[in-house]
C-alpha positions in Angstrom: -0.2 -0.1 -0.2 1.3 3.5 -0.8 0.0 6.8 0.5 -2.2 9.0 -2.1 -0.5 12.1 -2.5 -2.3 15.3 -1.4 -1.7 18.3 -2.2 -3.6 20.0 0.7 -1.5 19.7 3.8 -4.3 21.1 6.1 -7.2 19.4 8.0 -8.9 18.0 5.2 -5.7 16.6 3.5 -4.8 14.9 6.8 -8.4 13.5 7.4 -8.5 12.1 4.0 -4.8 10.6 4.5 -6.2 8.9 7.6 -9.0 7.6 5.6 -7.1 6.1 2.9 -4.5 4.7 5.4 -7.6 2.8 7.2 -8.6 1.5 3.9 -5.3 0.3 3.0 -4.9 -1.1 6.3 -8.2 -3.1 5.7 -6.8 -4.5 2.6 -3.4 -5.6 4.0 -5.3 -7.2 6.6 -7.4 -9.3 4.3 -4.5 -10.0 2.1 -2.4 -11.0 5.0 0.2 -8.3 5.0 1.6 -6.5 7.9 -0.2 -3.3 8.4 1.8 -2.0 10.9 3.6 0.9 9.0 0.0 2.4 8.2 -1.0 2.2 11.9 2.2 4.0 12.8 1.3 6.8 10.0 -2.1 6.8 11.0 -1.5 7.3 15.0 1.5 9.9 14.0 -1.1 12.0 12.1 -3.9 11.8 15.0 -1.4 12.7 17.7 -0.2 15.6 15.5 -3.7 17.1 15.0 -4.4 16.3 19.0 -1.3 18.4 19.6 -2.2 21.1 17.3 -6.2 21.2 19.0 -4.6 21.5 22.3 -2.0 24.1 21.6 -4.9 26.3 19.9 -6.8 25.9 23.2 -3.8 27.0 25.3 -3.1 30.1 23.4 
């Protein structure tokens, strides 16, 4: 599975990437492949989003 390149690095692009990674993760599992790279990508993206939201609240 490969990441779909997005030209929108904002929230819409990041959320689209997470949805794409989730779909690819399901395909990996169905095909018997290791989805751990996709899992890490999703976690990193979501943690980054939570950090940004938290930082905005405290500013």
